[in-house]
LOMAR-848391 format. One record per residue (C-alpha): residue in one letter; x, y, z. Coordinates in steps of 0.1 Angstrom, whole numbers. Last residue first. Example, Ala and Ser with C-alpha at 12.3 -4.5 7.8 and 13.67 -1.06 7.14 Angstrom:
<rs>
 type    px    py    pz
    s   137   -11    71
    a   123   -45    78
</rs>
This chain:
<rs>
 type    px    py    pz
    e  -363   197  -145
    d  -345   207  -111
    p  -315   229  -110
    a  -278   217  -111
    l  -260   226   -79
    l  -272   195   -56
    k  -259   175   -88
    l  -228   188   -91
    a  -218   187   -52
    g  -227   154   -61
    r  -207   148   -88
    v  -174   165   -75
    m  -182   146   -41
    l  -177   112   -63
    v  -152   122   -81
    g  -129   132   -49
    i  -141    95   -31
    a  -129    81   -60
    l   -95    96   -64
    a   -90    92   -27
    g   -96    56   -35
    l   -70    57   -61
    s   -45    68   -37
    l   -47    44   -13
    l   -49    14   -34
    l   -16    29   -46
    l    -7    33   -16
    m   -15    -2    -6
    v     3   -15   -36
    i    34     3   -29
    m    37    -6     8
    g    33   -45    -6
    g    60   -42   -37
    d    90   -30   -14
    s   113   -49   -36
    g   123   -22   -58
    w   112    10   -57
    s   118    16   -95
    g    92    -3  -109
    i    62    21   -96
    n    77    50   -99
    a    54    67  -130
    l    27    47  -111
    l    30    60   -80
    f    37    98   -91
    l     2    92  -110
    t   -16    77   -82
    c    -5   110   -56
    g   -17   133   -88
    g   -48   119   -88
    g   -53   117   -53
    a   -44   153   -46
    l   -62   165   -74
    t   -98   149   -69
    f   -96   158   -30
    c   -92   192   -42
    a  -117   190   -63
    g  -143   173   -41
    f  -133   203   -16
    v  -145   226   -42
    f  -177   213   -51
    l  -183   202   -15
    f  -174   238    -5
    m  -199   251   -29
</rs>
């Protein structure tokens, strides 16, 4: 259960940061390298969160 909750929080945080960065990517001007690094970091957090939720659901599912 902890893995599911932690994965959901990680997914929401990574997804929120990704949406924020995508919405403001044009308005920050010349510091493009830093924005790309932050975008990659937030996309990585989103992917890790999705994998944690997927793993938790796999653990909670009954065996067939």
